[in-house]
C-alpha positions in Angstrom: 34.2 -25.9 18.5 32.3 -22.9 18.5 29.0 -22.2 16.5 29.3 -20.0 13.6 26.7 -17.1 14.0 24.1 -16.1 11.6 25.9 -13.1 10.8 29.1 -15.0 9.9 27.0 -17.0 7.7 24.9 -14.5 5.9 28.5 -12.4 5.2 29.9 -15.3 3.7 27.0 -16.2 1.5 27.2 -12.8 0.7 30.7 -12.9 -0.2 30.4 -16.1 -2.2 27.7 -14.4 -4.4 30.3 -11.7 -4.7 32.8 -13.9 -6.1 30.8 -14.9 -9.0 32.0 -11.7 -10.7 30.4 -8.5 -12.2 26.8 -10.6 -12.9 26.5 -11.0 -9.2 27.1 -7.3 -8.6 24.5 -6.3 -11.0 22.0 -8.8 -9.7 22.6 -6.8 -6.2 22.3 -3.6 -7.6 19.0 -4.5 -9.2 17.7 -5.6 -6.0 18.9 -2.7 -4.5 17.0 -0.6 -7.0 13.8 -2.5 -7.0 13.7 -2.1 -3.0 14.5 1.4 -3.1 11.5 1.5 -5.9 9.8 0.3 -3.6 10.4 1.4 -0.8 9.4 5.4 -2.1 6.4 4.2 -3.7 5.0 2.5 -0.3 6.0 5.9 1.0 4.2 8.4 -1.6 1.3 6.5 -1.3 0.9 6.7 2.2 1.9 10.0 3.1 0.6 11.9 -0.5 -3.2 10.2 -1.2 -3.5 13.3 -3.6 -0.6 12.8 -5.4 -0.7 9.4 -5.5 -4.5 9.6 -6.7 -3.9 12.0 -9.3 -0.6 9.6 -10.8 -2.6 6.4 -11.3 -2.5 4.9 -7.8 0.6 2.3 -6.2 1.2 1.0 -10.0 1.5 4.9 -11.5 3.7 6.1 -8.7 5.9 3.1 -9.0 6.4 3.5 -12.6 7.1 7.1 -11.9 10.0 6.2 -9.1 11.1 3.3 -12.0 11.8 6.1 -14.3 13.4 8.3 -12.1 15.4 6.0 -10.8 16.5 4.7 -14.4 16.8 8.9 -15.9 15.7 11.2 -13.6 14.4 14.0 -15.8 13.7 13.3 -19.5 11.7 10.0 -19.1 9.6 10.7 -16.5 7.9 13.9 -18.2 9.5 16.9 -15.6 7.6 20.2 -15.8 9.4 23.2 -14.5 7.2 24.5 -11.4 6.0 21.5 -10.5 6.4 20.5 -7.0 4.6 18.0 -5.5 5.7 14.7 -4.3 8.1 14.6 -6.8 10.4 16.9 -4.9 11.4 13.8 -3.0 13.3 12.1 -5.7 16.3 14.7 -6.0 
């Protein structure tokens, strides 16, 4: 009998979570959103240190990234004419 590859096991596990319905899909969407927020926050704090420092460091940038993920514009307090690290969020 052929051995099952890890990729096949992971695919089966993912498909089994999708079979659980809408809550599982929302959970995966939330996980993907958190991964995106962490990735953008890490990139901003690494490559735009001045802007990150002005916005409260890692927690401040993470908060702004979260707000932009939820509602790009209204909650985050976007002002016209400001084009710093925030330009990567559109």
